[in-house]
N, C-alpha and C positions, 0 to 999 in steps of 0.2 A: 374696555375691550368690547368689540361687537359681539352680541350673543351668537352662539353657533347656529348655523342653518340646520334645521331638522333634516336628517338623512336616514333612509332605511338602514337598519343594522344588518348588513350582508357581508361585511368584511371580516378580517381576522380578529381573534381575541387579543386584547391588550395585555402585554406582559412587561416585567421589569427585570433587568439584569445588572449585576455589579461585579466588578473585578477587585473591589476594595482597594482603591488606589489613592485615597485622600492623603494629603501631606500631614500625617498624624501618627502617633504611636499605635501599635497593633490593637491594644485594648479599645482605643477610640475608634479605630477603623471598624472593629466588630460592632461596637455600639451604634455607630452611624448606620452600618448595614442593616441592623435590626430595626432601627427607627425608619429607615427607608422602606423596608418590607411592610412595616405597619402602615406607613403613609400610602403605599401602593394598595394595600387591602382597603384602607379607609376610602379610597377614591375609585374602587371598583375594578382594579386590575385582576385579571384571571390568574396570573402566575407571577412568581418571583424566582429567579435563577441566580445561582452564585457560581463563580469560576473557581477552579482549583489550580494553584501554582505552588511549586516548591522552591525553597532556598533563595529567598530574596524578596524585597518589598517593591521592586521597581516594575515588574511585569504583572504581578498580582499578589495580594496580601493574604491568601487563605490556602493552607495546605490541607485542611480538614473540613470539607464542605458539610459532611453529615453532622458534625458537632455544631456548627453554626446554625444549620437548618433545624436541629432539634430545639435550640433556643428560640428560633423564629416560630416553631410550631406551638410553643407555650404562649406566645404573644399574639397569635392570630387564630382565626377559627375557620376561614373559608378558602383563602388564597392557596393555589397549588405551589408546592415547594420543589424546585428543580435543581439538579446538578448540571452545570454547564461549563465544563464536563468533568467526569471522573476519567483520569488518565489510566485506562486499564492495563496497558503494558507494564507499568511500574507499580501498580497496586496489586495486592494479593486479591484475586477475584472472590475467594470465599469470604474473606473479611469484609470486602466491599458489599457483598450480598447480605451478610449479617447486619452490617450497619444500616443498609437500606431498609431491611425488613423491620428493624427496631424503630427507625424513623417513621416508617409508614404506619406502624402500630401506634406510635405516640401522636401522630398527626391526624389520625382518623382516615387514613388512606389517601392522603393528599400529595404523595410523592410522584414526581416525574423524573425518570432516570436518563440523563444525557451522558453518553460515553463517547470516547474517541481515542485515537492512537497517540495523541500528544504532539506538541509542536516544539518543545524546548529541548534541544539535544543535551544540554548540560544537566538536565534533571535525571538522566538515565543512569549514569555511572554510580552515583551514590546509592542507588538501589541495586547495584550489581547487575544492571541490564545494559544491553548493547543497543544504542539508538538505531543502528543500521538494521536491527531485527524487529523494529517496532511493529511492522505490519504482521509478521508471523506471530509475535507475542500477543498482539491485539486479538488475532483470530483465536489463538489458543485460550487466552484468558476470557474472552467473551463466551466461548463455549462452556467453560467451567462456571462462569458467572450465571449464565442463563440456566444451566443444568441445576445449579444450587438453588436459584430462585424458584424453579419449578418443583422443588421438593424431591428430586431424584437423589439416589445415593451419591454422595460427594466423592468424586474421583474414584469411583468403583468400590467405595466402602459402604458400610451400613450406617454412616452418619448422615443425618438429614437436617436441613435448616430449621432453626427455631429462633424466633417465631416464624410460623408459616407466612409466605409472602403473598398469598392470595393472587390477585390479578396483577401484581407488580411486574412480573416478566412481560406482560403485554403493554406496559407503560414505558418501554425503553425507546430512546431516541439515539441516533448516531450523528455526530458532527463530521462534516467532510467538506473539502474544497473541490471535489472532482465528481464527474459523472460516474466513474467506476465505483467510487466509494458510495455514491447515492444508490447505485444499483445493488450493491451488497446490502445496504440498509433495507432497501425495498424488498429484497428476496427474503429477508428475515421478518418482514412485516413491521419493521421498526419505523418510528418517525424520523424525519430528516431535519437536521439543524444546519442552517446556512449562516455564514459569517457576515459580520457587519460590513466588511469590505474585503477585496482580494485583488491581487494583480491581474491586469488584463493581458491575455496572450498576444494581442495584436500590437500595432505600433502606437495606438492612441490610448494613453493612460486615463483619459477622461471619457472613454466610451461608457455608456450606461452600465451600471452594475447588472441590470437584468439581462444584458447581452450574454453575460457569463453564467448567471444563476438560473435562468429559465431552462437551458438545456440540462442542468443538473436536476432540477425538479422533474423534468420529463423522463429522465433516466430512472429516477426513483419510482415514478408512477407506473412506468412500463414493467418494472420488476416486482411490483407488489403482487402477492398471491390473490387469487380471485376472492372477492368479498372483503379484503382487508381495507380499512379506511386509510385515505391519504392524510398523513399528519405532517405538515411542513411548517417549521418555525424559522422565521427570518429575524436575525439579530440586526439591529441598526443603532447607530450613534445619533443621539439627539439631545440637545439642551434647549429647552423652551423657556423663554424669559419674558418678563414684562418689558415694555418699551424703555423704561428708565434704566434697565439693566443690560440693554442690548450691547452697548459699547464695551462694558465690562466682560460680557460673555465672549465677545470676539477677541478681546485681549487675552483672556484665559485660554482661548483655543489655539492661538498661533503656534506656540512652542511645541506642544504635543502633536499637533497635526503635521508640523514640519518634520519631526522625528519619524512619525508613522509613514509619511510619504517617502522619506529617504531610505528607511529600513525595510518595512514590510512591503510597500508598494514598489519600491525599487526605482524611483525617479530622482532626477537631480532637483532637489527641492530648494537649493540655495537662493535662486532668483525668483521663486514663485511668490506671487502675492497671496493674500489671504483668501480671496475668492477662488483662486486656482487650488490652493491647499484644501479648501472645503470640497471642491469638486473631485479631486483625485482620490481623496480619502472617504468619499461617500458620507460626509458628515452633514447633519441637519441642525443648524443653529440659528436662533433668532426668535422673533415673536411667534405667536400662534399662527398668524396669517402666513408668515414666511415659511415656517416648518410644514404647515399643512400643504402649501403649494409645492414644496420640494418633494415631500413624501407622495403626493398625488401622482408625480411623474414616475414613480418607482413601480414598474410593471410586475416585479416579483411579488409585491404585496397583494396583487390581484389574485394570486393563486395560493398564497400562504393561508394556513389555518390559524396561525399565531404569529404575532410580531412582538419582539421584546426589545426594550430600549435601555441602553447604557449611556452615561455621559462621557466615558473615556473614549478617545484620548484627550478630551478637554479637561483641564485641571479645575473643574467646578468645585466650589465650596459645598459643604454639606447642606447649607441653607438653600443655595441655588438648585441643588439636586432635588430637595424636597419640593420646592416650588415648581420645578420642571415636571415632576410626577403629577402634581395637581393640574397643571396646564395641559399636559398630554391627555389626561382623563376628561377634563371639563371643557377643553377647547379644541384640541386636535382630533381626538377620537370621534366626537359627535359630527364634526364636519366631514369626516371620511367614512362614516358609517361603520366604525369598528365596534366590536362587542365588548361591553363592560358590565360590571355588576354581578350579582349572585347567579344569574342565568348563565353568564359566560364562564364562571368558575365551575358550575355544575356541568356545563357542556364539555369542558376540558377533562373533567373527572371521568367522563364516559367516552372520550374521543377515540379510545383504542378499540371500542366495541364495534363489531360489524353493523352496518346500517340495517335496520329492520326491513324485512321484505314488505313491499307496498301492499296495502290491503286491496283486495279485489271484491267487487260486488258479485254475489252469486249470479251465475248466468240464468236467464229466464228459461223456464221449462216450457217448451212448445207443446201444447195439447192439440192433437189433430182434431179437425172438425168431424163431427159424426155424420154430417151431410143429411140427405133425405129431404122429404117434403112434409109440410105440415098437414 
């Protein structure tokens, strides 16, 4: 492999994301996820995020993200540990706040809290929630969640969160597909989480993803309170492989991408070739050089503060996922000027803090001339 061309580190911080979808029993999925988080930290990723899904192994394999992240906290020392996302309308917001505070204490303050209204209708009824009310439920539960994290009396009582959450309420991110949702997140000073792909509103399903997502980012920025930092996390699908594994990677990609195109993207995928499937699902698969080139064309990443990679909907093996993480960090990130290593993790830890006021040199004091003659 050609050594990476040195590039100034001006781009987003590198992150890892998993939906825990390997073709394996639950215990193996969880072990794989922990090994992948360790691999990500080993190679300088700033963050690791896990998805939450209930009642079934086909969309996602983890109903309890805080439990898994607590195990990850014991195996790592630096990498940020994020929820991507907690489905607040169906979770008890007080219990979610308690779990988050305990995890933050265990991890030394490394938690990043992603929340959203949820996308799987079938998950609501078992929790005695109406999916049609998810927006109202999210707003109500988010208010209780934040109030609890801030140490206020919970639901008007004298009960207060233990352990105290410290700066955790400032480390909240909201996931959304819309400019309206981004504006709501911005109004609260929260970070913005963007999807790896989403349907295009126009007639061309192959229109660049940034055509849809850049207006969402702009809505978020316009809504931020004065002085609040812009935090934008863009999720992306990428499987980076060595040349000898390229054919295998493409074979593993086809079935999952065809399902994703037909269901989530909403296109007739039956007659699409693999190149078209890769394009309409915004997938990045191939060698370091190929993935670098395709990611370089993604204008959303120019304004993101963080970019986090998953292999799904590619049915990658655990071994290919570990290798992809290594190649993302050692091959792709240096070429694109993305931030990795301890400094990137530290920067994310402080990313919620307002930028310091620029230092000003003291103005020179003008002393009037005394005038006169010698």
